[in-house]
KOLTIGU-447335 format. One record per residue (C-alpha): x negated, y negated, z negated; residue in one letter. Coordinates in steps of 0.001 Angstrom, whole numbers, plus 500000, padded with zeros to 6 digits. Example, Ala and Ser with C-alpha at 12.3 -4.5 7.8 and 13.67 -1.06 7.14 Angstrom:
<rofis>
[rofi [487700,504500,492200],"A"];
[rofi [486330,501060,492860],"S"];
</rofis>
This chain:
<rofis>
[rofi [500320,505815,488412],"M"];
[rofi [503557,504904,489271],"F"];
[rofi [506608,505886,491497],"N"];
[rofi [507992,503759,493876],"I"];
[rofi [512013,504716,494955],"P"];
[rofi [512311,505758,498304],"A"];
[rofi [515091,503306,499377],"N"];
[rofi [512289,500344,498841],"L"];
[rofi [510342,501646,501559],"L"];
[rofi [511135,500622,504922],"Q"];
[rofi [509496,500979,508621],"D"];
[rofi [506589,498905,507687],"R"];
[rofi [505106,498561,504341],"N"];
[rofi [502111,496488,502982],"D"];
[rofi [500292,497641,500040],"L"];
[rofi [498859,494918,497791],"S"];
[rofi [496322,495152,495150],"I"];
[rofi [496197,492248,492772],"M"];
[rofi [494465,491533,489483],"T"];
[rofi [493858,488638,487024],"E"];
[rofi [491023,488640,484925],"Q"];
[rofi [489481,486532,482313],"Q"];
[rofi [486928,486940,479727],"T"];
[rofi [487946,484156,477141],"S"];
[rofi [490707,481687,476504],"D"];
[rofi [488553,478838,477989],"T"];
[rofi [488100,478052,481728],"C"];
[rofi [485706,480832,483655],"S"];
[rofi [483167,480354,486212],"N"];
[rofi [484628,482303,489268],"P"];
[rofi [480995,483628,490034],"A"];
[rofi [480805,485514,486519],"D"];
[rofi [480248,488866,487649],"P"];
[rofi [482465,489958,484609],"T"];
[rofi [485231,488762,486750],"L"];
[rofi [485496,490916,489592],"W"];
[rofi [486937,494246,490348],"T"];
[rofi [485369,496876,492369],"E"];
[rofi [487462,499311,494116],"I"];
[rofi [485148,502585,494858],"L"];
[rofi [484983,504268,497868],"P"];
[rofi [486430,507450,495991],"D"];
[rofi [489541,505661,495211],"S"];
[rofi [492587,507071,496361],"K"];
[rofi [496144,506322,497404],"V"];
[rofi [498437,509169,497625],"I"];
[rofi [501839,509192,499559],"L"];
[rofi [504097,512109,499030],"N"];
[rofi [506821,511970,502271],"F"];
[rofi [508509,514217,504414],"R"];
[rofi [509022,513167,508044],"P"];
[rofi [512253,512735,509348],"K"];
[rofi [513416,514917,512090],"P"];
[rofi [513861,513272,515360],"I"];
[rofi [516353,514633,518015],"A"];
[rofi [514794,515656,520926],"L"];
[rofi [516562,514413,524218],"G"];
[rofi [515568,512969,527331],"F"];
[rofi [518317,510464,527081],"S"];
[rofi [516193,507807,525149],"R"];
[rofi [513870,507942,528327],"Y"];
[rofi [514278,505568,531440],"P"];
[rofi [514920,506985,534771],"Y"];
[rofi [514555,509732,535934],"P"];
[rofi [515306,511496,533022],"F"];
</rofis>
């Protein structure tokens, strides 16, 4: 588990999960099943956040408002 500082999050963010796996120091066969990572269906990404309040007003809308 790790924390991401809030100032690094923007309007749109991408989450990438990357791994580098080897079973030995020599070259490996990419089809070797021991080199694969499985993300299980019960895995979770938990985001704690508070929505920013939005000022209500019709001035943001086009005519006739």
